[in-house]
ROSE-4610 file (N, C-alpha, C; in Angstrom, 1 decimal, always signed):
// ROSE-4610
residu = [M/M/M/N/N/N/E/E/E/V/V/V/L/L/L/T/T/T/L/L/L/W/W/W/E/E/E/V/V/V/A/A/A/D/D/D/F/F/F/L/L/L/K/K/K/I/I/I/H/H/H/R/R/R/S/S/S/T/T/T/V/V/V/Y/Y/Y/R/R/R/L/L/L/V/V/V/K/K/K/R/R/R/G/G/G/E/E/E/L/L/L/P/P/P/A/A/A/F/F/F/R/R/R/V/V/V/G/G/G/T/T/T/D/D/D/W/W/W/R/R/R/F/F/F/N/N/N/R/R/R/T/T/T/S/S/S/I/I/I/E/E/E/D/D/D/W/W/W/L/L/L/K/K/K/S/S/S/R/R/R/M/M/M/R/R/R/V/V/V/P/P/P/Q/Q/Q/E/E/E]
num = [1/1/1/2/2/2/3/3/3/4/4/4/5/5/5/6/6/6/7/7/7/8/8/8/9/9/9/10/10/10/11/11/11/12/12/12/13/13/13/14/14/14/15/15/15/16/16/16/17/17/17/18/18/18/19/19/19/20/20/20/21/21/21/22/22/22/23/23/23/24/24/24/25/25/25/26/26/26/27/27/27/28/28/28/29/29/29/30/30/30/31/31/31/32/32/32/33/33/33/34/34/34/35/35/35/36/36/36/37/37/37/38/38/38/39/39/39/40/40/40/41/41/41/42/42/42/43/43/43/44/44/44/45/45/45/46/46/46/47/47/47/48/48/48/49/49/49/50/50/50/51/51/51/52/52/52/53/53/53/54/54/54/55/55/55/56/56/56/57/57/57/58/58/58/59/59/59]
x = [+82.2/+82.4/+82.4/+83.7/+84.0/+82.7/+82.2/+81.4/+81.7/+81.0/+81.2/+80.5/+81.5/+80.5/+80.7/+79.7/+79.5/+80.5/+80.7/+81.6/+80.6/+79.6/+78.7/+78.5/+78.5/+78.5/+79.9/+81.7/+82.6/+82.5/+82.2/+82.2/+81.5/+80.1/+79.5/+80.0/+80.8/+81.5/+82.9/+83.5/+84.4/+84.5/+82.6/+82.9/+83.2/+83.5/+83.9/+83.2/+83.4/+82.5/+83.1/+81.7/+82.1/+83.2/+83.1/+84.5/+86.0/+85.6/+87.2/+87.6/+86.6/+86.4/+87.3/+86.7/+87.0/+88.1/+88.8/+90.3/+91.1/+90.7/+91.4/+91.9/+90.8/+90.8/+91.8/+91.8/+92.2/+93.8/+94.2/+95.6/+96.2/+95.5/+95.5/+96.6/+95.5/+95.6/+94.9/+93.3/+92.5/+92.3/+92.2/+92.0/+90.6/+90.6/+89.2/+89.4/+88.2/+88.1/+87.2/+86.5/+86.0/+84.8/+83.7/+82.9/+81.9/+82.5/+81.7/+82.7/+81.4/+82.1/+81.8/+81.8/+81.3/+82.4/+82.6/+83.9/+83.5/+84.2/+83.6/+84.8/+84.4/+84.9/+85.3/+85.9/+86.0/+85.9/+84.9/+85.3/+86.5/+86.7/+87.9/+89.1/+89.2/+90.3/+90.1/+89.1/+88.7/+89.0/+88.9/+89.1/+90.7/+91.3/+92.9/+93.4/+93.0/+93.4/+93.3/+91.9/+92.1/+92.9/+92.9/+94.0/+95.4/+95.6/+97.1/+97.5/+96.7/+96.9/+96.4/+96.2/+96.0/+97.2/+97.4/+98.7/+98.2/+99.6/+99.0/+99.9/+98.5/+99.1/+100.7/+101.3/+102.4/+102.0/+103.0/+103.1/+103.8]
y = [+102.9/+103.8/+105.1/+105.9/+107.5/+108.2/+108.7/+109.8/+111.2/+111.9/+113.1/+114.2/+115.2/+116.5/+117.7/+118.5/+119.6/+120.5/+122.1/+123.1/+123.4/+123.4/+123.5/+123.1/+121.4/+120.4/+120.6/+120.5/+120.6/+121.7/+122.9/+124.3/+123.8/+123.0/+122.5/+121.4/+120.8/+119.8/+120.0/+121.0/+121.7/+122.6/+123.0/+124.4/+125.6/+125.9/+127.3/+127.6/+129.0/+129.7/+129.4/+129.5/+129.0/+129.7/+131.0/+131.5/+130.9/+130.7/+129.6/+128.5/+128.1/+126.1/+126.9/+127.6/+128.2/+129.0/+129.8/+129.9/+128.8/+128.0/+127.0/+126.0/+126.0/+125.0/+126.0/+127.3/+128.1/+128.4/+127.9/+127.8/+126.9/+125.5/+124.4/+123.7/+124.1/+123.8/+122.7/+122.4/+121.3/+120.7/+119.1/+118.8/+118.6/+118.7/+118.9/+118.4/+118.8/+118.9/+119.3/+119.5/+120.5/+119.5/+120.0/+119.3/+120.4/+120.5/+121.7/+123.1/+123.9/+125.1/+124.6/+123.8/+123.5/+122.6/+123.2/+122.3/+121.4/+119.8/+118.8/+118.0/+117.6/+116.8/+115.6/+114.7/+113.4/+113.3/+112.4/+112.4/+112.1/+111.2/+110.7/+111.2/+111.9/+113.0/+114.3/+114.6/+115.5/+115.1/+114.0/+113.8/+113.7/+112.8/+112.5/+114.0/+115.0/+116.2/+116.7/+116.9/+116.9/+116.6/+115.2/+114.5/+114.9/+115.2/+115.9/+116.9/+118.1/+119.4/+119.1/+118.0/+118.2/+118.2/+118.9/+118.7/+118.1/+117.6/+116.8/+117.9/+117.9/+119.2/+118.8/+119.6/+119.3/+119.7/+118.5/+118.6/+119.9]
z = [+67.3/+66.2/+66.9/+66.8/+67.3/+66.9/+67.8/+67.8/+67.5/+66.4/+65.8/+66.4/+66.9/+67.4/+66.8/+67.0/+66.5/+67.4/+67.0/+67.4/+68.7/+68.9/+69.8/+70.8/+70.6/+71.0/+72.0/+71.0/+72.0/+73.2/+72.8/+73.3/+74.5/+74.7/+75.7/+76.8/+75.7/+76.4/+77.3/+76.8/+77.3/+78.3/+78.6/+78.9/+78.9/+77.7/+77.2/+75.9/+75.8/+74.6/+73.1/+72.5/+71.2/+70.3/+70.6/+70.2/+70.1/+71.8/+72.1/+71.4/+71.3/+70.4/+69.2/+68.6/+67.3/+66.8/+68.0/+67.9/+68.1/+69.1/+69.4/+68.1/+67.5/+65.7/+64.9/+64.8/+64.2/+64.1/+65.4/+65.9/+65.4/+65.3/+65.2/+66.5/+67.6/+69.0/+69.3/+68.5/+69.0/+67.4/+67.9/+66.5/+65.8/+65.0/+64.3/+62.5/+61.6/+60.3/+59.8/+58.8/+58.0/+57.3/+57.5/+56.7/+56.0/+54.6/+54.1/+54.7/+55.4/+55.8/+57.6/+57.9/+59.4/+60.0/+61.3/+61.8/+62.6/+62.7/+63.1/+64.3/+64.8/+66.0/+66.4/+66.9/+66.9/+68.6/+68.9/+70.5/+71.4/+70.7/+71.4/+71.1/+70.3/+70.0/+71.0/+71.3/+72.4/+73.5/+73.8/+75.2/+75.4/+74.8/+74.1/+74.3/+73.7/+73.8/+75.1/+75.9/+77.2/+77.8/+78.1/+78.8/+78.8/+77.5/+77.3/+78.0/+78.1/+78.9/+80.4/+80.6/+82.5/+82.9/+84.0/+84.8/+85.8/+86.6/+88.0/+88.8/+90.2/+91.1/+91.8/+92.0/+92.7/+94.0/+94.9/+96.1/+96.9]
């Protein structure tokens, strides 16, 4: 089963501020869904998003 994370947990996981997570969600850049007024995140989707943003160092 896919783990569901809160905004605080995602901020901690990505090592960024909560307001940065919120801004990325509002821009549609970070995959998320709402439960009432709170944002939730599938851990697998966040890991996939992170991998897609990684760049290979140029030689």
